[in-house]
N, C-alpha and C positions, 0 to 999 in steps of 0.2 A: 363927612369924617366924624367919628365918635370922639367925644372929649373924655379925658380921664377925670374921674370923680375922686376927689380927695376925701377920705373917710375922716370925719372929725373925732369920732369916738367909736371904739369897738369893744364889745364885752367878750373877753376871753375866758370867762369863768366856766368851770365845769365841775362835776362831781362824779366820782367813781364809787361804785358799790364796794363794800368791804371785801368781798371775795375776789372781785376784779382787781382791786388795788393790791391785795395780798399776792395774787398770781403775778401781776406785773412787777412788783417789787422783788419777788423771788427771781424772776428772769433778769432784772437789772442788777442784782447782787450776786449772780452766779460767778464763782471764782474765775472760770475760763473767760467769761465776758469781761470781767473787771481787768484781767491781765491784758486782754486785747485792747481795751480802751486806754489803759494806763500806758501801754507801749506807744500808742498814737498820740496821747496827750502830753507825754514827756514827764510823767511822774513815776516814782518808784512803785507806788500803789495808789489806789483810789478808794474813797469812802463815799457811798451814795448818801446824799444829804436828805433824801426822801422828799425833795422838792421837784415838782413837775409843773410845767406851764405849757399852755397852748400858744404856738407861734401866732402872732397877730399881724395884720397888715400895717404898713407904715401909716402913721398919723403924725401930726405936728408934735404931739406929746409922747409918742412912742416911736422914735425914728429908728430903733434897732430891731424891730420885729418881735419885741417881747414886752410884757407888761413892765411898766417903769419900776415896780418894786423888786424885780429880779435883775435889773441892770447892775446892782451892787456886786453881782457874781461875775461880771466881765473883768476878771482879774487873773493874773498868771497862776494864782493858787487854786483856781477852779477850772473845771472842764464842763462845757455845756454840749450835750449831744442830742441829736434827733433820736428818739426811741425807734429802734428798728421796726419796720412794718410787720415782720413776722412775730415780734413780741406783742405788738398791739393785737394781732389776730389771735395768737395763742391765749392771751389774757381776756379775749372777747371785749376789747375796747373798740367800739365802732363810732362813738361820738365823744370827744372830738376825733377827727380823722388823723390828726398829727399831734404829737406831744414832744417836748424836750425835757431832758432830765439833767440835773445839776449834780456834779461830783466834786468832792474836795480832793486835791492832790496831797498825798502823804509822801514825804521824803524820808529816806533812810538817814539816820544820824551818822556823822563821820565817826570812825573808830575812836573809842575812848570817851565819847560824849554820852550823856544820858545815864540812867540808872539801870 
């Protein structure tokens, strides 16, 4: 029987070429897509933070499947989604094979508040 090997450290770093990044960000900020994600995330609107990360395996220092520096976004005011595979393909992102995107939820002000 094979034993499970615990990963002590995993390098989830990656770099996207400028044209690939521009295409991917364009897809992730498409108004129709933003509305769809906002409806599922429970916000009135969403704003793409331009933060992407590669999901990573469980390690003792990264128990949530994300680099530790992104765990601060595991709050109700943010939505973290898996980038749709068709977006990855359209933008020609082949490495890494999976990405997650972070959005900030924007809420409408109650009537009479704000300027």
